[in-house]
BAFI-3210 file (N, C-alpha, C; in Angstrom, 3 decimals, decimal comma, padded with zeros to 6 digits):
// residues 119
n [1|2|3|4|5|6|7|8|9|10|11|12|13|14|15|16|17|18|19|20|21|22|23|24|25|26|27|28|29|30|31|32|33|34|35|36|37|38|39|40|41|42|43|44|45|46|47|48|49|50|51|52|53|54|55|56|57|58|59|60|61|62|63|64|65|66|67|68|69|70|71|72|73|74|75|76|77|78|79|80|81|82|83|84|85|86|87|88|89|90|91|92|93|94|95|96|97|98|99|100|101|102|103|104|105|106|107|108|109|110|111|112|113|114|115|116|117|118|119]
n.u [105,101|108,218|110,076|112,079|111,109|108,737|109,730|111,076|108,987|107,477|106,080|108,129|107,633|104,771|102,485|099,595|097,795|099,969|102,516|105,658|107,969|110,818|111,712|109,958|107,344|104,030|100,791|097,529|095,473|092,647|092,784|095,502|096,484|098,806|101,826|105,295|108,747|111,651|113,830|115,366|113,579|112,425|111,697|110,087|109,152|107,449|106,818|103,769|102,261|103,158|102,329|099,509|097,451|095,266|092,713|091,349|088,516|089,304|092,046|091,814|090,470|092,423|094,691|093,814|093,747|096,295|096,341|095,497|097,725|099,245|100,482|099,199|100,089|099,162|097,880|100,453|100,588|101,714|103,254|103,628|105,777|106,312|108,307|109,076|110,687|108,501|106,212|104,436|103,529|101,446|100,644|098,654|099,782|098,698|098,709|099,537|100,824|103,283|105,861|105,684|105,319|107,749|109,496|108,647|109,272|112,057|112,663|111,849|113,683|116,065|115,605|115,421|117,986|119,421|118,372|119,548|122,258|122,365|121,978]
n.v [095,566|096,939|100,054|099,999|098,063|099,273|101,618|100,492|099,577|101,812|104,388|106,116|108,253|109,948|110,466|111,528|108,763|107,166|105,396|105,337|103,071|101,836|099,625|099,171|100,259|101,472|101,571|102,707|103,411|102,518|101,636|101,250|099,732|098,235|096,725|096,950|095,881|098,025|097,621|098,471|100,515|103,609|107,124|110,054|113,439|114,739|117,119|117,818|118,518|121,805|123,953|125,167|126,030|128,689|130,860|133,770|135,932|138,408|138,551|138,471|140,857|142,651|142,122|141,504|139,861|138,814|137,521|134,937|133,520|133,509|131,854|130,694|130,247|127,407|124,711|123,087|120,787|118,249|115,122|112,429|109,825|106,531|103,823|100,379|097,122|095,408|096,941|100,019|103,200|106,049|109,326|112,214|115,416|117,973|121,519|123,048|121,134|120,369|120,689|119,002|116,542|116,356|116,176|113,743|111,980|112,254|111,126|108,498|107,730|107,958|106,077|103,765|103,623|103,231|100,734|099,098|099,313|098,075|095,465]
n.w [125,780|125,270|125,262|123,286|121,468|120,696|119,484|117,328|115,765|115,269|113,164|110,787|109,112|107,701|104,997|103,885|102,931|103,122|104,844|106,305|107,512|109,382|107,930|105,847|103,542|103,507|102,044|102,403|100,741|098,877|096,089|095,661|097,681|099,915|101,253|101,384|101,390|101,881|100,228|097,275|096,703|095,386|095,543|094,395|093,630|090,988|088,332|086,590|083,412|082,626|081,171|079,366|076,614|076,827|076,198|077,476|077,962|078,975|078,331|075,571|075,094|075,940|074,327|071,809|068,629|068,894|071,299|070,826|070,106|072,349|075,260|078,340|081,690|083,469|085,416|086,943|088,284|090,521|091,188|093,402|093,214|093,991|093,764|093,509|093,321|093,085|092,848|091,997|092,844|092,419|093,259|093,260|094,123|096,181|095,646|097,938|099,408|098,465|099,593|101,817|100,536|099,159|101,343|102,470|100,374|100,374|102,861|102,410|100,422|101,908|103,997|102,451|101,442|103,814|104,523|102,647|103,266|105,749|105,244]
ca.u [106,058|109,135|110,330|112,851|110,224|107,814|110,475|111,398|107,767|106,805|106,258|109,175|106,995|103,500|101,996|098,279|097,531|101,249|103,258|107,009|108,568|112,248|112,023|108,918|106,441|102,671|099,753|096,204|094,481|091,965|093,228|096,935|096,771|099,865|102,962|106,457|110,046|112,285|114,925|115,152|112,494|112,767|110,567|110,380|108,013|107,659|105,808|102,949|102,366|103,172|101,679|098,450|096,980|093,896|092,433|090,214|087,928|090,127|093,263|091,424|090,173|093,656|095,696|093,194|094,045|097,596|096,113|095,305|099,035|099,905|100,199|099,001|100,472|098,130|098,333|101,356|100,348|102,867|102,917|104,554|105,957|107,069|108,455|109,921|110,767|107,217|105,072|104,603|102,408|101,430|099,673|098,678|100,131|098,024|099,660|100,064|101,483|104,471|107,001|105,478|105,555|109,201|110,116|108,333|110,070|113,446|112,748|111,759|114,980|117,040|115,334|115,755|119,443|119,828|118,003|120,523|123,542|122,293|121,814]
ca.v [095,992|097,939|101,252|099,617|097,375|100,269|102,498|099,738|099,402|103,101|105,011|107,113|109,414|109,695|111,453|111,066|107,344|106,463|105,333|104,833|102,453|101,644|098,543|098,971|101,368|100,948|102,438|102,275|103,816|101,319|101,181|100,944|099,196|097,239|096,966|096,386|096,203|099,194|097,263|098,850|101,494|105,002|108,054|111,354|114,295|115,273|118,053|117,438|119,527|123,123|124,979|124,814|127,236|129,024|132,261|134,285|137,153|139,552|138,569|138,800|142,298|143,413|141,907|141,276|138,591|138,305|136,656|133,562|132,893|133,557|130,759|131,102|129,195|126,786|123,402|123,068|119,556|117,466|113,748|111,658|108,499|105,607|102,611|099,314|095,998|094,705|097,848|101,426|104,011|107,434|110,132|113,633|116,251|119,265|122,628|123,444|120,008|119,965|120,578|117,788|115,400|116,312|115,694|112,323|111,282|112,244|110,150|107,161|107,455|107,773|104,805|102,693|103,570|102,610|099,318|098,400|099,291|097,208|094,064]
ca.w [124,774|125,789|124,458|122,102|120,524|120,165|118,578|116,116|114,974|115,105|111,848|110,626|108,487|107,036|104,032|103,450|103,217|103,095|106,097|106,161|108,687|109,193|107,007|104,836|103,244|103,427|101,494|102,809|099,756|098,380|094,776|095,641|099,005|099,998|102,141|100,716|102,001|101,280|099,329|095,887|096,571|095,119|095,661|093,811|093,303|089,648|087,827|085,441|082,352|083,236|080,337|078,417|075,948|077,184|075,918|078,248|077,418|079,401|077,518|074,211|075,068|076,132|073,290|070,505|067,966|069,352|072,460|070,375|069,999|073,657|076,176|079,724|082,623|084,283|085,861|088,065|089,015|090,929|091,524|094,225|092,639|094,821|092,960|094,014|092,397|092,962|092,845|091,609|093,321|091,965|093,989|092,929|095,272|096,183|095,543|099,241|100,066|097,726|100,511|102,610|099,653|098,933|102,583|102,592|099,362|100,850|103,951|101,801|099,788|102,973|104,670|101,507|101,392|105,074|104,517|101,813|103,963|106,920|104,813]
c.u [106,899|109,329|111,098|111,973|109,252|108,511|110,802|110,184|107,041|107,041|107,367|108,565|105,668|103,219|100,685|098,038|098,809|101,911|104,606|107,479|110,057|112,568|111,015|108,122|105,060|101,732|098,404|095,106|093,929|092,546|094,684|097,401|097,868|100,946|104,159|107,729|110,716|113,415|114,563|114,069|113,065|111,505|110,992|109,073|108,336|106,516|105,032|103,153|102,220|102,403|100,539|097,944|095,524|093,699|091,211|089,712|088,771|091,381|092,939|091,146|091,454|094,601|095,114|093,561|095,385|097,406|095,901|096,625|099,765|099,514|100,062|099,388|099,246|098,660|099,216|101,148|101,670|102,382|104,021|104,592|106,811|107,095|109,402|109,956|109,413|106,003|105,460|103,347|102,565|100,314|099,787|098,901|099,407|099,076|100,302|100,854|102,780|105,686|106,887|105,766|107,049|109,913|109,863|109,170|111,531|113,626|112,669|113,098|116,054|116,852|115,685|117,260|119,994|119,519|118,979|121,849|123,531|122,157|123,141]
c.v [097,110|099,081|100,905|098,961|098,354|101,164|101,792|099,601|100,711|103,662|106,055|108,406|108,976|110,818|110,914|109,637|106,507|106,510|104,684|104,294|102,274|100,635|098,351|100,258|100,765|102,013|101,865|102,718|102,564|100,782|100,713|100,305|098,135|097,661|096,231|096,751|097,340|098,874|097,608|099,883|102,884|105,851|109,411|112,111|114,947|116,179|117,442|118,461|120,906|124,171|124,398|126,112|127,465|130,526|132,686|135,571|138,374|139,666|138,940|140,290|143,119|143,301|141,641|139,912|137,988|137,335|135,198|132,796|132,825|132,344|131,310|129,935|128,691|125,440|123,508|121,814|118,897|116,095|113,132|110,251|107,673|104,283|101,640|098,184|095,328|095,625|099,216|102,169|105,427|108,166|111,582|114,431|117,583|120,370|122,996|122,358|119,584|119,805|119,317|116,546|115,241|115,745|114,199|111,512|111,187|111,223|108,720|106,793|107,173|106,424|103,633|102,515|102,901|101,120|098,496|098,262|098,374|095,738|093,389]
c.w [125,368|124,824|123,179|121,038|119,881|119,146|117,267|115,202|114,677|113,704|111,868|110,082|107,864|106,043|103,502|103,889|103,215|104,462|105,825|107,502|108,408|108,089|105,876|104,616|103,016|102,886|101,881|101,840|099,071|097,069|094,756|096,948|098,969|100,964|101,545|101,460|101,232|100,304|097,888|095,647|096,300|095,251|095,127|093,605|091,965|089,243|086,681|084,337|082,970|082,432|079,511|077,808|076,296|076,951|076,730|077,606|077,761|078,547|076,075|074,084|075,157|074,932|071,909|069,944|068,386|070,522|072,071|070,296|071,340|074,501|077,582|080,616|083,362|084,735|087,074|088,904|089,367|091,345|092,369|093,641|093,581|094,076|093,640|093,010|092,129|092,810|092,310|092,039|092,790|092,686|093,543|094,202|095,141|096,200|096,878|099,950|099,383|098,638|101,366|101,781|099,373|100,151|102,767|101,606|099,796|101,973|103,425|101,171|100,830|103,673|103,752|101,424|102,657|105,100|103,678|102,558|105,181|106,547|104,689]
res [m|g|l|k|e|w|a|a|k|a|p|v|a|t|y|g|m|l|t|l|y|k|d|r|v|r|c|l|e|a|k|q|k|g|e|y|p|l|a|g|v|t|a|v|v|e|s|g|e|a|l|s|q|r|v|t|l|t|r|f|a|a|f|g|l|i|s|l|a|m|k|k|k|s|g|g|e|s|y|l|l|i|e|g|p|e|f|a|w|t|f|e|v|k|r|g|d|q|a|k|a|q|a|f|a|a|k|v|r|s|a|a|k|e|s|i|s|t|v]
***
């Protein structure tokens, strides 16, 4: 196999169990395993619920009964969503990996856009 053939088949980007190639995206996770062409594929990182009400002993001691009405930030979950005409994948993104997930999603969108323009 020459350099051109290798470059054509080499991965463009990876994120966890996901691999992006020039013409397709592949998932190796057991529950969502599959490989699909990039035509019509979109990818985005979205936030989960950002707020939930939780009263702690410290907050109760500091604010008394008012603390029951106060909301505390928690959660901050993010999800990587990759959708195509034949599939939809959802992956929870760890807090420290949000930038990596955003970069992977951007590469998927870019590769999908290129695959449409070359058809």
